[in-house]
LUMLUM-581641 format. One record per residue (C-alpha): residue number from 1; residue in three letters; x, y, z. Coordinates in steps of 0.05 Angstrom, whole numbers, plus 5000, padded with zeros to 4 digits. Each point is the difference from the previous one (the first is absolute). Layout:
N
PT, num, residuo, px, py, pz
PT, NUM, Ala, X, Y, Z
...
***
This chain:
548
PT, num, residuo, px, py, pz
PT, 1, Unk, 3745, 9227, 3341
PT, 2, Unk, 4934, 5034, 4980
PT, 3, Unk, 5033, 5026, 4936
PT, 4, Unk, 5024, 4930, 4981
PT, 5, Unk, 4931, 4971, 5012
PT, 6, Unk, 4970, 5053, 4955
PT, 7, Unk, 5050, 4984, 4945
PT, 8, Unk, 4986, 4926, 5007
PT, 9, Unk, 4925, 5013, 4993
PT, 10, Unk, 5011, 5041, 4936
PT, 11, Unk, 5049, 4947, 4974
PT, 12, Unk, 4946, 4947, 5008
PT, 13, Unk, 4951, 5043, 4960
PT, 14, Unk, 5052, 5008, 4945
PT, 15, Unk, 5013, 4925, 4999
PT, 16, Unk, 4925, 4986, 4993
PT, 17, Unk, 4999, 5035, 4933
PT, 18, Unk, 5067, 4972, 4976
PT, 19, Unk, 5010, 4943, 4949
PT, 20, Unk, 5020, 4953, 5057
PT, 21, Unk, 4928, 4996, 5024
PT, 22, Unk, 4968, 4986, 4932
PT, 23, Unk, 4993, 4924, 5010
PT, 24, Unk, 4965, 5011, 5067
PT, 25, Unk, 4949, 5050, 4976
PT, 26, Unk, 4953, 4952, 4963
PT, 27, Unk, 4999, 4956, 5062
PT, 28, Unk, 4980, 5059, 5043
PT, 29, Unk, 4945, 5019, 4950
PT, 30, Unk, 4973, 4929, 4994
PT, 31, Unk, 5003, 4986, 5075
PT, 32, Unk, 4962, 5064, 5015
PT, 33, Unk, 4946, 4987, 4948
PT, 34, Unk, 4967, 4944, 5040
PT, 35, Unk, 4974, 4998, 5071
PT, 36, Unk, 4974, 5057, 5042
PT, 37, Unk, 5019, 5074, 4999
PT, 38, Unk, 5052, 4989, 5055
PT, 39, Unk, 5040, 4950, 4960
PT, 40, Unk, 5047, 5051, 4966
PT, 41, Unk, 5018, 5028, 5069
PT, 42, Unk, 5014, 4929, 5026
PT, 43, Unk, 5045, 4985, 4940
PT, 44, Unk, 5041, 5063, 5011
PT, 45, Unk, 5004, 4989, 5075
PT, 46, Unk, 5026, 4930, 4988
PT, 47, Unk, 5051, 5026, 4951
PT, 48, Unk, 5026, 5053, 5048
PT, 49, Unk, 5005, 4951, 5058
PT, 50, Unk, 5035, 4945, 4961
PT, 51, Unk, 5047, 5047, 4963
PT, 52, Unk, 5022, 5031, 5065
PT, 53, Unk, 5009, 4933, 5037
PT, 54, Unk, 5035, 4962, 4944
PT, 55, Unk, 5044, 5057, 4977
PT, 56, Unk, 5028, 5003, 5070
PT, 57, Unk, 5001, 4927, 5021
PT, 58, Unk, 4990, 4952, 4942
PT, 59, Unk, 5073, 4992, 4980
PT, 60, Unk, 5024, 4987, 5071
PT, 61, Unk, 4941, 4953, 5015
PT, 62, Unk, 5010, 4958, 4937
PT, 63, Unk, 5075, 4997, 5009
PT, 64, Unk, 4993, 4977, 5073
PT, 65, Unk, 4953, 4944, 4977
PT, 66, Unk, 5044, 4981, 4942
PT, 67, Unk, 4945, 5014, 4949
PT, 68, Unk, 5008, 5031, 4930
PT, 69, Unk, 4995, 5075, 4997
PT, 70, Unk, 4947, 4998, 4946
PT, 71, Unk, 4954, 4952, 5038
PT, 72, Unk, 4952, 5053, 5024
PT, 73, Unk, 4996, 5033, 4932
PT, 74, Unk, 4984, 4932, 4969
PT, 75, Unk, 4945, 4988, 5051
PT, 76, Unk, 4972, 5069, 4985
PT, 77, Unk, 5000, 4986, 4925
PT, 78, Unk, 4964, 4934, 5013
PT, 79, Unk, 4947, 5036, 5041
PT, 80, Unk, 4990, 5052, 4945
PT, 81, Unk, 4994, 4944, 4949
PT, 82, Unk, 4946, 4967, 5042
PT, 83, Unk, 4963, 5067, 5003
PT, 84, Unk, 5001, 5005, 4924
PT, 85, Unk, 4974, 4929, 4993
PT, 86, Unk, 4946, 5015, 5051
PT, 87, Unk, 4977, 5058, 4957
PT, 88, Unk, 5000, 4957, 4938
PT, 89, Unk, 4965, 4941, 5033
PT, 90, Unk, 4946, 5021, 5050
PT, 91, Unk, 5000, 4932, 5034
PT, 92, Unk, 5074, 5007, 5016
PT, 93, Unk, 4986, 5070, 5026
PT, 94, Unk, 4948, 4974, 5048
PT, 95, Unk, 5049, 4948, 5026
PT, 96, Unk, 5052, 5054, 5012
PT, 97, Unk, 4951, 5042, 5039
PT, 98, Unk, 4980, 4945, 5048
PT, 99, Unk, 5060, 5009, 5048
PT, 100, Unk, 4982, 5073, 5007
PT, 101, Unk, 4927, 4985, 5014
PT, 102, Unk, 5022, 4956, 5057
PT, 103, Unk, 5034, 5060, 5033
PT, 104, Unk, 4934, 5034, 5014
PT, 105, Unk, 4925, 4987, 5006
PT, 106, Unk, 4977, 5056, 4953
PT, 107, Unk, 4997, 4993, 4926
PT, 108, Unk, 5069, 5020, 4976
PT, 109, Unk, 5009, 5062, 4957
PT, 110, Unk, 5069, 4979, 4976
PT, 111, Unk, 5038, 5041, 5052
PT, 112, Unk, 5039, 4942, 5029
PT, 113, Unk, 5016, 4971, 4933
PT, 114, Unk, 5020, 5070, 4976
PT, 115, Unk, 5048, 5007, 5059
PT, 116, Unk, 5031, 4932, 4983
PT, 117, Unk, 5008, 5022, 4928
PT, 118, Unk, 5033, 5064, 5024
PT, 119, Unk, 5049, 4959, 5042
PT, 120, Unk, 5022, 4964, 4937
PT, 121, Unk, 5005, 5065, 4960
PT, 122, Unk, 5045, 5030, 5053
PT, 123, Unk, 5049, 4943, 4987
PT, 124, Unk, 4998, 5013, 4925
PT, 125, Unk, 5007, 5075, 5010
PT, 126, Unk, 5062, 4996, 5044
PT, 127, Unk, 5051, 5002, 4943
PT, 128, Unk, 4972, 5068, 4979
PT, 129, Unk, 5030, 5035, 5060
PT, 130, Unk, 5044, 5058, 4977
PT, 131, Unk, 5058, 5042, 5027
PT, 132, Unk, 4965, 5022, 5063
PT, 133, Unk, 4995, 4926, 5022
PT, 134, Unk, 5075, 4991, 4995
PT, 135, Unk, 5001, 5013, 5075
PT, 136, Unk, 4953, 4941, 5010
PT, 137, Unk, 5041, 4954, 4955
PT, 138, Unk, 5061, 5015, 5042
PT, 139, Unk, 4965, 4973, 5062
PT, 140, Unk, 5016, 4929, 4978
PT, 141, Unk, 5073, 5018, 4983
PT, 142, Unk, 5013, 5035, 5066
PT, 143, Unk, 4956, 4954, 5042
PT, 144, Unk, 4964, 5061, 5029
PT, 145, Unk, 4926, 5009, 5011
PT, 146, Unk, 4968, 5064, 5024
PT, 147, Unk, 4933, 5034, 5009
PT, 148, Unk, 5024, 5051, 4949
PT, 149, Unk, 5009, 4946, 4947
PT, 150, Unk, 4929, 4975, 5013
PT, 151, Unk, 4969, 5069, 4997
PT, 152, Unk, 5037, 5019, 4935
PT, 153, Unk, 4981, 4934, 4967
PT, 154, Unk, 4928, 5008, 5023
PT, 155, Unk, 4998, 5071, 4973
PT, 156, Unk, 5027, 4976, 4932
PT, 157, Unk, 4948, 4945, 4997
PT, 158, Unk, 4944, 5048, 5020
PT, 159, Unk, 5020, 5049, 4945
PT, 160, Unk, 4995, 4945, 4948
PT, 161, Unk, 4936, 4975, 5032
PT, 162, Unk, 4965, 5067, 4995
PT, 163, Unk, 5012, 5003, 4924
PT, 164, Unk, 4980, 4927, 4989
PT, 165, Unk, 4937, 5009, 5042
PT, 166, Unk, 4980, 5060, 4958
PT, 167, Unk, 5011, 4960, 4936
PT, 168, Unk, 4962, 4940, 5028
PT, 169, Unk, 4940, 5042, 5019
PT, 170, Unk, 4999, 5034, 4932
PT, 171, Unk, 5004, 4932, 4966
PT, 172, Unk, 4944, 4972, 5043
PT, 173, Unk, 4955, 5059, 4984
PT, 174, Unk, 5015, 4992, 4926
PT, 175, Unk, 4979, 4927, 5003
PT, 176, Unk, 4934, 5020, 5033
PT, 177, Unk, 4979, 5040, 4938
PT, 178, Unk, 4934, 4972, 4973
PT, 179, Unk, 5031, 4977, 4934
PT, 180, Unk, 5052, 4958, 5036
PT, 181, Unk, 4956, 4978, 5057
PT, 182, Unk, 4952, 4968, 4951
PT, 183, Unk, 5056, 4954, 4978
PT, 184, Unk, 5027, 4984, 5069
PT, 185, Unk, 5015, 4926, 4988
PT, 186, Unk, 5040, 5016, 4937
PT, 187, Unk, 5037, 5057, 5035
PT, 188, Unk, 5017, 4953, 5057
PT, 189, Unk, 5030, 4949, 4952
PT, 190, Unk, 5039, 5053, 4964
PT, 191, Unk, 5029, 5025, 5066
PT, 192, Unk, 5016, 4928, 5019
PT, 193, Unk, 5038, 4991, 4935
PT, 194, Unk, 5039, 5064, 5012
PT, 195, Unk, 5019, 4978, 5070
PT, 196, Unk, 5022, 4932, 4977
PT, 197, Unk, 5042, 5033, 4946
PT, 198, Unk, 5032, 5047, 5051
PT, 199, Unk, 5017, 4940, 5045
PT, 200, Unk, 5032, 4963, 4942
PT, 201, Unk, 5040, 5063, 4981
PT, 202, Unk, 5027, 5005, 5070
PT, 203, Unk, 5012, 4925, 5007
PT, 204, Unk, 5047, 5000, 4939
PT, 205, Unk, 5034, 5065, 5020
PT, 206, Unk, 4973, 5042, 4943
PT, 207, Unk, 4975, 5054, 5048
PT, 208, Unk, 5072, 5024, 5010
PT, 209, Unk, 5012, 4999, 4925
PT, 210, Unk, 4935, 5039, 4988
PT, 211, Unk, 5023, 5055, 5049
PT, 212, Unk, 5065, 5009, 4961
PT, 213, Unk, 4961, 5008, 4934
PT, 214, Unk, 4952, 5053, 5025
PT, 215, Unk, 5027, 5072, 4998
PT, 216, Unk, 5023, 5026, 5067
PT, 217, Unk, 4947, 5053, 5005
PT, 218, Unk, 5012, 5010, 5074
PT, 219, Unk, 5075, 5009, 4995
PT, 220, Unk, 4999, 5074, 5016
PT, 221, Unk, 4956, 4990, 5061
PT, 222, Unk, 5044, 4943, 5024
PT, 223, Unk, 5061, 5043, 4992
PT, 224, Unk, 4969, 5053, 5044
PT, 225, Unk, 4981, 4946, 5050
PT, 226, Unk, 5072, 4974, 5003
PT, 227, Unk, 5029, 5069, 5009
PT, 228, Unk, 4952, 5016, 5055
PT, 229, Unk, 5014, 4934, 5034
PT, 230, Unk, 5075, 5013, 4997
PT, 231, Unk, 4991, 5068, 5033
PT, 232, Unk, 4957, 4968, 5054
PT, 233, Unk, 5053, 4947, 5013
PT, 234, Unk, 5049, 5055, 5019
PT, 235, Unk, 4950, 5028, 5049
PT, 236, Unk, 4988, 4931, 5031
PT, 237, Unk, 5075, 4994, 5010
PT, 238, Unk, 4998, 5046, 5060
PT, 239, Unk, 4928, 4991, 5021
PT, 240, Unk, 4948, 5055, 4993
PT, 241, Unk, 5047, 5059, 4999
PT, 242, Unk, 4983, 5049, 4944
PT, 243, Unk, 5055, 5035, 4960
PT, 244, Unk, 5028, 5064, 5028
PT, 245, Unk, 4982, 5058, 4954
PT, 246, Unk, 5048, 5054, 4978
PT, 247, Unk, 5064, 4960, 5001
PT, 248, Unk, 5058, 5043, 4976
PT, 249, Unk, 5023, 4948, 4949
PT, 250, Unk, 4930, 4988, 4972
PT, 251, Unk, 4995, 4926, 5020
PT, 252, Unk, 4948, 4973, 5048
PT, 253, Unk, 5022, 4975, 5068
PT, 254, Unk, 4971, 4933, 5021
PT, 255, Unk, 5033, 4996, 5068
PT, 256, Unk, 5057, 4961, 5030
PT, 257, Unk, 5022, 4939, 4961
PT, 258, Unk, 4997, 4931, 5034
PT, 259, Unk, 5068, 4971, 5016
PT, 260, Unk, 5034, 4940, 4967
PT, 261, Unk, 4978, 4939, 5042
PT, 262, Unk, 5015, 4926, 5001
PT, 263, Unk, 5060, 5005, 4954
PT, 264, Unk, 5038, 4934, 5001
PT, 265, Unk, 5059, 5021, 4958
PT, 266, Unk, 5032, 5063, 4971
PT, 267, Unk, 5038, 5003, 4935
PT, 268, Unk, 5049, 5055, 4980
PT, 269, Unk, 4991, 5033, 5068
PT, 270, Unk, 5000, 4995, 5075
PT, 271, Unk, 4930, 4997, 5030
PT, 272, Unk, 4963, 5066, 4988
PT, 273, Unk, 4940, 5034, 5031
PT, 274, Unk, 4960, 5059, 4976
PT, 275, Unk, 5014, 5036, 5066
PT, 276, Unk, 5074, 4992, 4986
PT, 277, Unk, 4990, 5027, 4930
PT, 278, Unk, 4970, 5067, 5023
PT, 279, Unk, 5030, 5056, 4960
PT, 280, Unk, 5002, 4956, 4937
PT, 281, Unk, 4948, 4993, 4945
PT, 282, Unk, 4980, 4926, 4999
PT, 283, Unk, 4968, 4961, 4944
PT, 284, Unk, 4971, 4934, 5026
PT, 285, Unk, 4990, 4951, 4942
PT, 286, Unk, 4961, 4936, 5011
PT, 287, Unk, 5022, 4948, 4950
PT, 288, Unk, 5016, 4926, 4988
PT, 289, Unk, 5053, 4974, 4952
PT, 290, Unk, 4954, 4954, 4959
PT, 291, Unk, 4951, 5056, 4984
PT, 292, Unk, 5010, 5026, 4930
PT, 293, Unk, 4964, 5066, 5017
PT, 294, Unk, 5051, 5011, 5056
PT, 295, Unk, 5058, 4982, 4955
PT, 296, Unk, 4979, 5052, 4949
PT, 297, Unk, 5003, 5055, 5054
PT, 298, Unk, 5071, 4982, 5021
PT, 299, Unk, 5037, 5040, 4946
PT, 300, Unk, 4966, 5063, 5027
PT, 301, Unk, 5013, 4984, 5073
PT, 302, Unk, 5074, 4985, 4988
PT, 303, Unk, 5008, 5063, 4958
PT, 304, Unk, 4967, 5043, 5054
PT, 305, Unk, 5045, 4968, 5052
PT, 306, Unk, 5062, 5017, 4959
PT, 307, Unk, 4976, 5071, 4987
PT, 308, Unk, 4972, 5022, 5066
PT, 309, Unk, 5033, 4958, 5054
PT, 310, Unk, 5052, 5054, 5014
PT, 311, Unk, 4944, 5052, 5001
PT, 312, Unk, 4964, 4967, 5058
PT, 313, Unk, 4956, 4944, 4968
PT, 314, Unk, 4999, 4931, 5031
PT, 315, Unk, 4963, 4945, 4962
PT, 316, Unk, 4979, 4940, 5043
PT, 317, Unk, 4975, 4940, 4962
PT, 318, Unk, 4953, 4958, 5043
PT, 319, Unk, 5001, 4931, 4970
PT, 320, Unk, 4934, 4968, 5020
PT, 321, Unk, 4995, 4930, 4969
PT, 322, Unk, 4943, 4977, 4956
PT, 323, Unk, 5024, 4928, 4998
PT, 324, Unk, 5033, 4956, 5052
PT, 325, Unk, 5068, 4997, 4965
PT, 326, Unk, 5003, 5077, 5003
PT, 327, Unk, 5005, 4995, 5076
PT, 328, Unk, 5068, 4967, 4995
PT, 329, Unk, 5055, 5051, 5015
PT, 330, Unk, 5048, 4964, 4953
PT, 331, Unk, 4952, 5006, 4941
PT, 332, Unk, 4986, 5073, 5015
PT, 333, Unk, 5073, 5018, 5008
PT, 334, Unk, 5018, 4966, 4934
PT, 335, Unk, 4944, 5038, 4964
PT, 336, Unk, 5023, 5066, 5030
PT, 337, Unk, 5071, 4988, 4975
PT, 338, Unk, 4977, 4978, 4931
PT, 339, Unk, 4954, 5060, 4993
PT, 340, Unk, 5055, 5049, 5019
PT, 341, Unk, 4963, 5030, 5060
PT, 342, Unk, 5045, 5041, 5045
PT, 343, Unk, 4950, 5034, 5045
PT, 344, Unk, 4976, 4968, 5066
PT, 345, Unk, 4951, 4942, 4995
PT, 346, Unk, 4961, 4973, 5059
PT, 347, Unk, 4972, 4929, 4999
PT, 348, Unk, 4929, 5000, 5027
PT, 349, Unk, 4982, 4926, 5001
PT, 350, Unk, 4941, 5002, 5048
PT, 351, Unk, 4967, 5063, 4968
PT, 352, Unk, 5012, 5040, 5064
PT, 353, Unk, 5021, 5064, 4964
PT, 354, Unk, 4950, 4987, 4944
PT, 355, Unk, 4944, 4996, 5051
PT, 356, Unk, 5025, 5059, 5040
PT, 357, Unk, 4997, 5044, 4938
PT, 358, Unk, 4933, 4970, 4979
PT, 359, Unk, 5031, 4984, 4932
PT, 360, Unk, 4964, 4959, 4947
PT, 361, Unk, 5043, 5004, 4937
PT, 362, Unk, 5064, 4978, 4966
PT, 363, Unk, 5032, 5049, 4985
PT, 364, Unk, 4979, 5056, 5046
PT, 365, Unk, 5041, 5062, 5015
PT, 366, Unk, 4992, 5046, 5060
PT, 367, Unk, 5037, 5066, 5005
PT, 368, Unk, 5019, 5025, 5070
PT, 369, Unk, 5025, 5070, 5014
PT, 370, Unk, 5057, 5022, 5046
PT, 371, Unk, 4953, 5003, 5060
PT, 372, Unk, 4978, 4928, 4990
PT, 373, Unk, 4931, 5015, 4970
PT, 374, Unk, 4969, 4965, 4940
PT, 375, Unk, 4990, 5051, 4945
PT, 376, Unk, 4985, 4960, 4937
PT, 377, Unk, 4988, 4928, 4977
PT, 378, Unk, 4993, 4963, 4935
PT, 379, Unk, 4977, 4929, 4986
PT, 380, Unk, 5023, 4961, 4939
PT, 381, Unk, 5044, 5021, 4942
PT, 382, Unk, 5005, 5067, 4964
PT, 383, Unk, 4998, 5074, 5019
PT, 384, Unk, 5076, 5000, 5006
PT, 385, Unk, 5011, 5073, 4983
PT, 386, Unk, 4945, 5020, 5049
PT, 387, Unk, 5033, 4958, 5055
PT, 388, Unk, 5068, 5030, 4986
PT, 389, Unk, 4968, 5069, 5006
PT, 390, Unk, 4975, 4980, 5069
PT, 391, Unk, 5071, 4979, 5020
PT, 392, Unk, 5028, 5066, 4977
PT, 393, Unk, 4945, 5039, 5035
PT, 394, Unk, 5012, 4963, 5066
PT, 395, Unk, 5075, 5009, 4995
PT, 396, Unk, 4991, 5075, 4987
PT, 397, Unk, 5075, 5009, 4993
PT, 398, Unk, 5032, 5054, 4956
PT, 399, Unk, 5042, 4976, 4942
PT, 400, Unk, 4968, 4931, 4992
PT, 401, Unk, 5024, 4962, 4938
PT, 402, Unk, 4953, 4999, 4940
PT, 403, Unk, 4942, 4949, 5001
PT, 404, Unk, 5018, 4931, 4974
PT, 405, Unk, 4934, 4962, 4991
PT, 406, Unk, 4993, 5022, 4928
PT, 407, Unk, 5066, 4966, 4984
PT, 408, Unk, 4975, 4931, 5021
PT, 409, Unk, 4960, 4958, 4951
PT, 410, Unk, 4929, 4992, 5027
PT, 411, Unk, 4980, 4927, 4991
PT, 412, Unk, 4931, 5008, 5032
PT, 413, Unk, 4950, 4965, 4954
PT, 414, Unk, 4947, 5047, 4970
PT, 415, Unk, 4962, 4950, 4957
PT, 416, Unk, 4950, 4947, 5023
PT, 417, Unk, 5031, 4937, 5027
PT, 418, Unk, 4980, 4936, 5036
PT, 419, Unk, 4996, 5009, 5076
PT, 420, Unk, 5050, 4967, 5047
PT, 421, Unk, 4983, 4926, 5002
PT, 422, Unk, 5015, 4955, 5060
PT, 423, Unk, 5009, 4925, 4995
PT, 424, Unk, 4992, 4981, 5074
PT, 425, Unk, 4930, 4983, 5023
PT, 426, Unk, 4998, 5057, 5051
PT, 427, Unk, 4990, 5050, 4943
PT, 428, Unk, 4982, 4955, 4942
PT, 429, Unk, 4951, 5035, 4953
PT, 430, Unk, 5018, 4989, 4926
PT, 431, Unk, 5011, 4925, 4994
PT, 432, Unk, 4956, 4963, 4951
PT, 433, Unk, 4994, 4927, 4982
PT, 434, Unk, 5009, 4943, 5051
PT, 435, Unk, 4977, 5012, 5072
PT, 436, Unk, 5058, 5007, 5048
PT, 437, Unk, 5023, 4953, 5055
PT, 438, Unk, 5023, 5040, 5061
PT, 439, Unk, 5068, 4983, 5030
PT, 440, Unk, 5002, 4934, 4961
PT, 441, Unk, 5028, 4980, 4933
PT, 442, Unk, 4948, 4992, 4946
PT, 443, Unk, 4994, 4989, 4925
PT, 444, Unk, 4978, 5059, 4958
PT, 445, Unk, 4978, 5008, 4927
PT, 446, Unk, 4997, 5061, 4955
PT, 447, Unk, 4930, 5020, 4979
PT, 448, Unk, 4985, 5009, 4926
PT, 449, Unk, 5007, 5075, 5007
PT, 450, Unk, 5033, 5045, 5052
PT, 451, Unk, 4960, 5066, 5006
PT, 452, Unk, 5035, 5067, 4999
PT, 453, Unk, 5033, 5020, 5066
PT, 454, Unk, 4997, 4927, 5023
PT, 455, Unk, 5047, 4940, 5006
PT, 456, Unk, 4995, 4924, 5002
PT, 457, Unk, 5043, 4942, 5024
PT, 458, Unk, 5019, 4933, 4970
PT, 459, Unk, 5038, 4941, 5029
PT, 460, Unk, 5015, 4990, 5074
PT, 461, Unk, 4996, 5059, 5047
PT, 462, Unk, 4996, 5013, 5075
PT, 463, Unk, 4961, 5064, 5017
PT, 464, Unk, 5019, 5030, 5067
PT, 465, Unk, 4979, 5064, 5034
PT, 466, Unk, 5053, 5045, 4969
PT, 467, Unk, 5025, 4959, 4941
PT, 468, Unk, 4990, 4946, 4949
PT, 469, Unk, 5054, 4946, 4998
PT, 470, Unk, 5014, 4965, 4934
PT, 471, Unk, 5000, 4924, 4996
PT, 472, Unk, 5009, 4953, 4942
PT, 473, Unk, 4980, 5027, 4931
PT, 474, Unk, 4982, 5068, 5032
PT, 475, Unk, 4978, 5052, 4950
PT, 476, Unk, 4964, 5067, 5007
PT, 477, Unk, 4962, 5039, 4947
PT, 478, Unk, 4987, 5075, 5010
PT, 479, Unk, 4958, 5047, 4956
PT, 480, Unk, 5026, 5068, 5021
PT, 481, Unk, 5002, 5072, 4975
PT, 482, Unk, 5062, 5044, 5005
PT, 483, Unk, 5069, 5014, 4972
PT, 484, Unk, 5035, 4958, 5053
PT, 485, Unk, 4984, 4940, 5043
PT, 486, Unk, 5035, 4983, 5065
PT, 487, Unk, 4993, 4942, 5049
PT, 488, Unk, 5027, 4991, 5071
PT, 489, Unk, 5035, 4933, 4999
PT, 490, Unk, 5042, 4958, 5047
PT, 491, Unk, 5036, 4934, 5002
PT, 492, Unk, 5019, 4963, 5064
PT, 493, Unk, 5061, 4971, 4966
PT, 494, Unk, 5020, 5062, 4959
PT, 495, Unk, 4999, 4963, 4934
PT, 496, Unk, 4929, 5007, 4975
PT, 497, Unk, 4984, 5009, 4927
PT, 498, Unk, 4941, 5037, 4967
PT, 499, Unk, 4992, 4997, 4924
PT, 500, Unk, 4960, 5057, 4971
PT, 501, Unk, 4957, 5000, 4937
PT, 502, Unk, 4968, 5066, 4979
PT, 503, Unk, 4944, 5000, 4948
PT, 504, Unk, 5021, 4931, 4975
PT, 505, Unk, 5075, 5015, 4995
PT, 506, Unk, 5052, 4973, 5049
PT, 507, Unk, 5036, 5063, 5025
PT, 508, Unk, 5044, 4984, 5059
PT, 509, Unk, 5021, 4952, 5055
PT, 510, Unk, 5005, 5029, 5070
PT, 511, Unk, 5045, 4971, 5054
PT, 512, Unk, 4967, 5008, 5068
PT, 513, Unk, 5058, 5007, 5049
PT, 514, Unk, 4967, 5041, 5055
PT, 515, Unk, 4934, 5027, 5024
PT, 516, Unk, 4987, 5065, 4963
PT, 517, Unk, 4962, 5033, 4943
PT, 518, Unk, 5018, 4973, 4930
PT, 519, Unk, 4983, 5032, 4934
PT, 520, Unk, 4964, 4950, 4955
PT, 521, Unk, 4983, 5039, 4938
PT, 522, Unk, 5009, 5069, 4970
PT, 523, Unk, 4966, 5027, 4938
PT, 524, Unk, 5017, 5068, 4968
PT, 525, Unk, 4933, 5003, 4965
PT, 526, Unk, 4938, 5036, 5026
PT, 527, Unk, 4968, 4971, 5062
PT, 528, Unk, 4957, 4941, 4978
PT, 529, Unk, 4981, 4930, 5022
PT, 530, Unk, 5052, 4945, 4996
PT, 531, Unk, 4997, 4925, 5013
PT, 532, Unk, 5057, 4979, 5045
PT, 533, Unk, 5016, 4927, 5015
PT, 534, Unk, 5050, 4976, 5052
PT, 535, Unk, 5031, 4931, 5010
PT, 536, Unk, 5027, 4995, 5071
PT, 537, Unk, 5048, 4948, 5027
PT, 538, Unk, 4977, 4963, 5063
PT, 539, Unk, 5004, 5038, 5066
PT, 540, Unk, 5001, 5069, 4968
PT, 541, Unk, 4957, 5047, 5042
PT, 542, Unk, 4956, 5053, 4966
PT, 543, Unk, 4969, 5056, 5041
PT, 544, Unk, 4971, 5058, 4961
PT, 545, Unk, 4998, 5031, 4931
PT, 546, Unk, 5009, 5075, 4989
PT, 547, Unk, 4999, 5039, 4935
PT, 548, Unk, 5029, 5062, 4969
***
């Protein structure tokens, strides 16, 4: 736990110097330039508190109240806009300070107002959370809440806060130089204009676009952060036990693996347990059939199953659903058959096994030795030859067949691409244009421009927690980057239609017959931005975009 907290703290520091935070920096500088010397500390304290609270609870709170997921962000932007206007127009600034004067008898030094500003900045800063906060994001998906999640999130926010505080203090001292202090009213107005501009940038969604244009100068640090976090996740799997040194096969030993719990249905097998599999090498693969990242790992898993099953390897696919339709045994069984999976698959609809293993990712692979101990884990795609080497090392049998991973085409993307994009309000974060109506049909209009890595709606739509349901004249416009674009779709009647236009050219018509992942577009050219437009027939359900 202490290691993960340390990693989260460092991850927060890395984030505070990454492109993601650029739109927030001028607001931190401007907010710290006025008021007393304690104001920068109050701003950062407010940021840490609100980031922690809203990262953990905002989505669940808003969903339970039936409110839009971007409501708090919009309130925060409005507050920042008022701050900028207050700096530009002193009379407005005085009016804004009055509520904070009423909180105490002494002349205010801006501390309370600074804390309120920090609260709003915490809401704007939340989307910057990186790989280490994947554990926190999964709290909503698994409906779990723990002291560990609070501590990790708080550590992440504190790491970012330390860096921002240092920058704020340096900026404040710079503004106190005699040359600038002599022109304080002008400096105040300039800062106000900068803050207003930053608020406008965020209001129209250009902050995300800006981050994609700025070079990823923290990429190497973030890669180290993600690797360290992955190693720590293995340790958290079995509590605080440290690896046993000097193992004969060279792999660390992370202790006894948790068993397979709460399984509602087995496919391709009678019910299994890890205790009953002692003497076998077991690869536990957490996956879900609408996840494109999981689908790209399947050729390797099936090939390893074919090659090493007779040598003592048992692959167990734990199908933990991301969407409600993936809980249905009939849907899962049909997907298993269509995908050609012959190894055992366990349906984990209530996240019982997922929680027991402390898992946070699709896909995630855990390697268990013949004594039932976890010896290695990997999260996400890639590293296939390394994983096959682990299998061979754990089998430790003479005369094993030659490795096979190099014979499978690796489809793991290596170029920049748009992140996974959800259409349900529970994880809505890239929709631009008309404000949404939650759990009710509404009319939507395309904006004049859809920013990169964003999408917009037109026509009649119903936005629910997990999905967006098309109504009359339903269209969707997506500005994405990648070679391939996929969308999880469903149709209650099995006869839905989606017409696809790519970069202004009608390319295909998709028949939506079942709930699954559908390929929308494929381009052989280098990874670049494309404009995708979809026309959906009424009642078609859209869940999430993924890219390759």
